[in-house]
C-alpha positions as CSV (number, residue, x, y, z in Angstrom):
1,M,110.6,-15.7,-26.5
2,K,107.2,-14.1,-27.4
3,F,103.6,-15.2,-28.0
4,V,103.3,-15.2,-31.8
5,S,100.6,-16.3,-34.3
6,L,101.4,-18.8,-37.0
7,P,102.8,-17.0,-40.0
8,F,100.5,-16.7,-43.0
9,V,102.9,-18.4,-45.4
10,L,102.9,-21.5,-43.2
11,F,99.2,-21.5,-42.9
12,S,98.9,-21.3,-46.7
13,L,101.2,-24.3,-47.0
14,F,99.0,-26.1,-44.4
15,L,95.9,-25.5,-46.5
16,S,97.6,-26.7,-49.7
17,L,98.4,-29.9,-48.0
18,G,94.8,-30.6,-47.1
19,G,94.5,-28.8,-43.7
20,I,91.4,-27.2,-42.4
21,S,90.1,-24.4,-44.6
22,P,88.6,-21.1,-43.5
23,A,85.2,-22.2,-44.9
24,L,85.3,-25.4,-42.9
25,A,86.2,-23.4,-39.8
26,Q,82.9,-21.7,-40.1
27,T,81.2,-25.0,-39.3
28,F,83.3,-25.3,-36.2
29,P,82.4,-26.9,-33.8
30,D,80.7,-30.1,-35.0
31,K,81.2,-32.0,-31.8
32,P,81.5,-31.2,-28.1
33,V,84.3,-28.8,-26.9
34,K,86.2,-29.2,-23.7
35,L,86.9,-26.1,-21.7
36,V,89.6,-26.8,-19.1
37,V,89.7,-24.9,-15.8
38,P,93.0,-25.4,-14.0
39,Y,91.4,-24.8,-10.6
40,Q,88.8,-26.4,-8.4
41,A,85.1,-25.8,-9.0
42,G,83.5,-22.8,-7.3
43,G,86.2,-20.2,-7.8
44,A,86.2,-17.0,-9.9
45,T,87.8,-18.7,-13.0
46,D,85.4,-21.6,-12.7
47,T,82.4,-19.3,-12.5
48,V,83.4,-17.3,-15.6
49,A,84.1,-20.6,-17.4
50,R,80.6,-21.9,-16.7
51,V,79.0,-18.7,-17.9
52,L,81.1,-18.7,-21.1
53,A,80.4,-22.4,-21.6
54,Q,76.6,-21.8,-21.4
55,Q,76.8,-18.9,-23.8
56,L,79.0,-20.7,-26.4
57,S,76.9,-23.9,-26.1
58,E,73.8,-21.9,-27.1
59,K,75.7,-20.1,-29.9
60,W,77.5,-23.2,-31.3
61,K,74.6,-25.7,-30.8
62,Q,77.2,-28.0,-29.3
63,P,78.0,-28.8,-25.7
64,V,80.9,-27.0,-24.1
65,I,82.0,-29.2,-21.3
66,I,83.9,-27.9,-18.2
67,L,86.9,-30.0,-17.1
68,N,88.4,-28.9,-13.8
69,R,92.1,-30.0,-13.7
70,P,93.5,-28.2,-10.6
71,G,97.0,-28.6,-9.1
72,A,100.6,-27.5,-9.4
73,S,99.8,-23.8,-9.5
74,A,97.4,-24.4,-12.3
75,S,100.1,-25.9,-14.5
76,L,98.5,-29.3,-14.6
77,G,95.4,-28.1,-16.4
78,A,97.4,-25.8,-18.7
79,N,99.8,-28.6,-19.6
80,F,96.8,-30.9,-20.4
81,V,95.6,-28.3,-22.9
82,A,99.1,-27.7,-24.3
83,K,99.5,-31.4,-25.0
84,S,96.1,-31.9,-26.5
85,D,95.3,-32.2,-30.2
86,P,95.5,-28.8,-31.9
87,D,92.0,-28.8,-33.4
88,G,90.2,-26.3,-31.3
89,Y,88.2,-28.8,-29.3
90,T,90.2,-28.5,-26.1
91,L,90.5,-24.9,-24.8
92,L,92.1,-23.4,-21.6
93,I,90.5,-20.6,-19.6
94,C,92.5,-19.2,-16.7
95,D,93.4,-16.0,-15.0
96,S,96.4,-13.8,-16.0
97,S,98.7,-15.2,-13.3
98,V,99.0,-18.6,-15.1
99,Y,100.1,-17.0,-18.3
100,V,102.4,-14.2,-17.1
101,V,103.4,-14.7,-13.5
102,V,103.7,-18.4,-12.6
103,P,106.1,-19.3,-15.4
104,H,108.7,-17.0,-13.8
105,L,108.3,-18.7,-10.4
106,L,108.3,-22.5,-11.0
107,A,111.4,-24.4,-12.0
108,N,111.0,-27.3,-14.4
109,F,107.7,-25.8,-15.8
110,P,106.0,-28.6,-17.7
111,Y,105.2,-26.5,-20.8
112,D,106.4,-23.3,-22.4
113,P,103.4,-20.9,-22.5
114,H,105.0,-19.0,-25.4
115,K,105.5,-22.1,-27.6
116,D,102.8,-24.5,-26.5
117,L,99.7,-22.3,-26.2
118,A,98.0,-20.2,-28.9
119,P,96.4,-17.1,-27.4
120,I,92.8,-16.5,-28.5
121,T,91.2,-13.6,-26.6
122,I,90.4,-12.1,-23.2
123,V,87.0,-13.4,-22.1
124,A,86.4,-10.8,-19.3
125,R,88.3,-8.6,-16.8
126,Q,88.2,-8.5,-13.1
127,P,88.6,-4.9,-11.9
128,P,91.3,-5.0,-9.2
129,V,90.6,-2.6,-6.3
130,L,92.8,-1.3,-3.4
131,T,91.0,-2.4,-0.2
132,T,91.6,-1.8,3.5
133,R,90.0,-2.9,6.8
134,K,87.3,-0.4,7.8
135,S,89.1,1.0,10.9
136,L,92.4,1.8,9.1
137,P,92.6,5.7,9.4
138,V,92.9,6.4,5.7
139,S,90.4,7.5,3.0
140,N,92.4,7.4,-0.2
141,T,95.5,6.0,-1.9
142,K,97.7,9.0,-1.0
143,E,96.8,8.7,2.7
144,L,97.4,5.0,2.7
145,L,100.9,5.3,1.2
146,A,101.7,7.9,3.7
147,Y,100.4,5.8,6.6
148,I,102.4,2.8,5.6
149,K,105.6,4.9,5.4
150,A,104.9,6.3,8.8
151,H,104.5,2.7,10.2
152,P,107.2,0.7,8.5
153,G,106.8,-3.1,8.9
154,E,103.6,-2.8,11.1
155,L,100.9,-3.3,8.4
156,T,99.9,-6.5,6.7
157,Y,98.6,-7.2,3.3
158,G,96.9,-10.3,2.3
159,S,96.9,-12.4,-0.9
160,F,95.5,-15.7,-2.1
161,G,98.9,-17.2,-2.4
162,V,102.6,-16.5,-3.0
163,G,103.1,-15.6,-6.7
164,T,99.5,-14.7,-7.4
165,W,98.7,-11.4,-9.0
166,A,97.6,-9.9,-5.7
167,H,101.0,-10.6,-4.2
168,V,103.1,-9.6,-7.1
169,A,101.2,-6.4,-7.7
170,M,101.5,-5.3,-4.1
171,E,105.2,-6.0,-4.2
172,E,105.4,-3.8,-7.3
173,V,103.7,-1.0,-5.4
174,S,106.0,-1.5,-2.4
175,K,109.0,-1.3,-4.7
176,I,107.8,1.8,-6.4
177,E,107.0,3.6,-3.1
178,N,109.7,2.0,-0.9
179,L,107.1,0.5,1.5
180,K,107.7,-2.1,4.2
181,M,104.7,-4.4,4.9
182,L,104.2,-8.0,5.9
183,H,102.8,-10.3,3.3
184,V,100.2,-12.8,4.7
185,P,99.3,-15.4,2.0
186,F,96.2,-17.5,2.2
187,R,94.7,-20.3,0.1
188,G,92.0,-18.1,-1.4
189,G,90.5,-14.6,-1.5
190,A,87.6,-15.6,0.8
191,E,90.0,-16.3,3.6
192,V,91.7,-12.9,3.2
193,L,88.4,-11.1,3.3
194,N,87.3,-13.0,6.4
195,E,90.5,-11.8,8.2
196,M,90.0,-8.3,7.0
197,L,86.4,-8.2,8.2
198,A,87.8,-9.4,11.6
199,E,90.3,-6.5,11.5
200,R,93.3,-8.8,11.4
201,V,94.6,-8.0,7.9
202,D,95.1,-4.4,6.9
203,I,95.3,-4.2,3.1
204,F,94.3,-6.4,0.1
205,F,94.4,-6.1,-3.7
206,A,90.9,-7.6,-4.2
207,T,88.5,-7.6,-7.1
208,M,85.4,-5.5,-7.2
209,G,83.2,-8.6,-7.5
210,A,84.6,-10.0,-4.3
211,V,84.2,-6.8,-2.2
212,K,81.3,-4.9,-3.7
213,Q,78.8,-6.1,-1.1
214,Y,81.2,-5.2,1.8
215,K,81.8,-1.8,0.3
216,E,78.1,-1.1,0.1
217,V,77.5,-1.8,3.8
218,G,80.7,-0.2,4.9
219,S,82.4,-3.4,6.2
220,L,85.5,-2.6,4.2
221,K,87.0,0.4,2.5
222,V,87.6,0.4,-1.2
223,L,89.9,3.3,-1.8
224,A,90.5,3.1,-5.6
225,T,90.5,0.9,-8.7
226,A,93.8,-0.2,-10.1
227,T,92.5,-0.1,-13.6
228,A,93.7,2.5,-16.1
229,K,90.3,4.1,-16.3
230,R,87.4,4.4,-13.9
231,L,84.9,1.6,-13.9
232,S,81.6,2.1,-15.7
233,S,79.9,0.3,-12.8
234,Q,81.6,2.5,-10.1
235,P,82.1,5.9,-11.8
236,D,82.7,7.7,-8.5
237,L,85.6,5.4,-7.5
238,P,88.9,7.0,-8.5
239,T,91.8,5.2,-10.1
240,M,95.0,4.7,-8.1
241,S,96.7,6.9,-10.7
242,E,94.3,9.7,-9.9
243,D,94.3,9.0,-6.2
244,G,97.9,9.2,-5.2
245,L,100.1,6.8,-7.4
246,P,100.4,8.6,-10.7
247,G,100.8,6.4,-13.8
248,Y,100.0,3.1,-12.0
249,S,97.5,0.6,-13.4
250,L,96.9,-3.1,-13.2
251,S,95.0,-5.5,-15.5
252,V,93.5,-8.8,-14.2
253,W,91.7,-10.9,-16.8
254,F,90.5,-14.3,-17.8
255,G,92.2,-15.5,-21.0
256,L,91.3,-18.1,-23.5
257,A,93.9,-20.2,-25.3
258,A,94.3,-23.4,-27.4
259,P,97.1,-25.8,-28.1
260,A,99.8,-24.3,-30.3
261,G,99.3,-25.4,-33.9
262,T,95.5,-25.0,-33.9
263,P,94.6,-23.6,-37.3
264,P,94.3,-19.8,-37.3
265,A,90.9,-20.0,-39.0
266,V,89.6,-21.9,-36.0
267,L,91.2,-19.6,-33.5
268,D,89.7,-16.6,-35.3
269,K,86.3,-18.2,-35.3
270,I,86.4,-18.7,-31.5
271,Q,87.8,-15.2,-31.0
272,Q,85.1,-13.6,-33.1
273,D,82.3,-15.5,-31.3
274,V,83.6,-14.5,-27.8
275,A,84.0,-10.9,-29.1
276,Q,80.4,-10.9,-30.2
277,L,79.3,-12.0,-26.8
278,N,81.3,-9.1,-25.3
279,V,79.4,-6.5,-27.3
280,D,76.0,-8.0,-26.7
281,P,74.1,-5.7,-24.3
282,H,72.5,-8.6,-22.4
283,F,75.8,-10.4,-21.9
284,R,77.5,-7.2,-20.8
285,E,74.8,-6.0,-18.4
286,K,73.1,-9.1,-17.1
287,V,76.0,-11.6,-17.2
288,L,79.2,-9.7,-16.8
289,G,77.5,-6.9,-14.8
290,A,76.1,-9.4,-12.3
291,L,79.6,-10.7,-11.7
292,A,81.1,-7.2,-11.5
293,L,83.3,-8.0,-14.5
294,E,84.3,-5.8,-17.4
295,P,84.1,-7.0,-21.0
296,G,87.0,-8.4,-23.1
297,G,87.0,-9.6,-26.7
298,E,90.4,-8.5,-27.9
299,T,91.8,-9.9,-31.2
300,R,94.4,-12.6,-31.1
301,Q,97.1,-10.0,-32.0
302,E,96.0,-7.6,-29.3
303,F,95.9,-10.4,-26.7
304,S,99.4,-11.6,-27.7
305,K,100.7,-8.1,-27.2
306,I,99.1,-7.9,-23.7
307,L,100.6,-11.3,-22.8
308,N,104.1,-10.2,-24.0
309,D,103.9,-6.9,-22.2
310,E,102.7,-8.3,-18.9
311,F,105.0,-11.3,-19.1
312,D,108.0,-8.9,-19.2
313,R,106.5,-6.6,-16.6
314,W,105.9,-9.2,-13.9
315,G,109.1,-11.0,-14.7
316,K,111.0,-7.8,-13.9
317,V,109.0,-7.3,-10.6
318,I,109.7,-10.9,-9.5
319,K,113.4,-10.6,-10.3
320,Q,113.7,-7.2,-8.5
321,T,111.8,-8.2,-5.4
322,G,113.1,-11.8,-5.1
323,I,109.8,-13.5,-4.9
324,N,110.5,-17.2,-4.6
325,I,108.1,-20.2,-4.1
326,T,110.7,-22.9,-4.2
327,A,111.7,-22.6,-0.6
328,P,110.2,-25.2,1.9
329,L,106.8,-24.3,3.2
330,R,107.0,-23.7,6.9
331,R,104.9,-22.5,9.8
332,D,107.2,-21.9,12.8
333,K,109.2,-25.1,13.2
334,V,106.5,-27.3,11.6
335,A,106.6,-28.0,7.9
336,V,103.2,-27.4,6.3
337,E,102.2,-29.6,3.4
338,S,100.1,-27.9,0.8
339,S,97.5,-30.3,-0.6
340,E,98.6,-29.7,-4.2
341,D,99.5,-26.1,-4.7
342,P,103.0,-24.8,-4.0
343,L,101.8,-21.2,-4.4
344,F,100.5,-21.4,-0.8
345,L,103.1,-20.4,1.7
346,A,102.5,-20.9,5.5
347,L,101.8,-17.7,7.3
348,E,104.6,-15.5,8.6
349,T,105.7,-15.5,12.2
350,N,107.0,-12.9,14.7
351,H,104.3,-10.3,14.0
352,P,101.3,-9.2,16.1
353,W,98.9,-10.6,13.5
354,R,100.4,-14.1,14.2
355,R,98.7,-14.5,17.6
356,H,95.4,-14.7,15.8
357,L,96.3,-17.9,13.9
358,A,94.8,-21.2,14.8
359,P,97.1,-24.3,14.4
360,P,96.6,-26.0,11.0
361,V,94.5,-29.1,11.0
362,N,96.1,-32.1,12.5
363,Q,99.2,-30.2,13.4
364,S,100.4,-28.3,16.5
365,I,102.5,-25.2,16.7
366,T,105.5,-25.5,19.0
């Protein structure tokens, strides 16, 4: 099943029956627009959403209202949008994991991302970077891969949850290079960075925005960017493909979608307005640049192809590596209840890193 646009013949029939016309789409929106963020306030997706909402509010002369609908691996918020009226006034913004990773991992998914959502565009990209603790004796990707192979099972890599892009991507690299490492999942990227700064986690697929300040002062090592090309903001930072893993690249982005059935003319209007923002020098330099983000603005067709390609790619990785989030969450012999997100898995045991763990709140470790 693929992400597809409504065929032109059906759209023409819709117009003949009194549907919205392209001319009327040019007056969109004529009332407030809801922008749904399927995460709590304060995270990366929420930050990008608020920046986008401000810019579109100014452009549209209508309020763009942020609705945070977290829970169930972001599927609650996405499902809310999928079941909303297909008129363009309820939109979804979320990271790539929700579109192309999570559907492979959760049984009884409440919506079909291929059928129930209409892709619009990529708002911005987060450059993923390969990061290590500062004392790890490596200086590039090639040396890191060699070091991991020389110390099988001894190194840890962090992620912000089982099934997140940082987890699945590192498993892909491990599969390609036959690496053995211990995955240590956390509830968020900030927790991973805290442990890396404390020298208790070795490796992390982070984003440049999250680690830039630590790179500048030497608190962490940023070995390479996982993007296909070097970053305009960090031209001296090599790509992983150049640095020891030929052909490898990774794209992490914030995508915009609407309920399936939203008139194509409205979808095109939204896409064009977001694309115009992405070529505006002020937006690129002062807004995206300040957040260490790269511009997006792809057409609906280009975004659909990206979704299809990445959906297939990560589905294959998940199947090959056996990533599974349906097992009970445990820490030693004590079951750990996640507040709402099954993508968090209690930390692994029987590893030197384990001794640094504090017991979870209101629980003891036996």
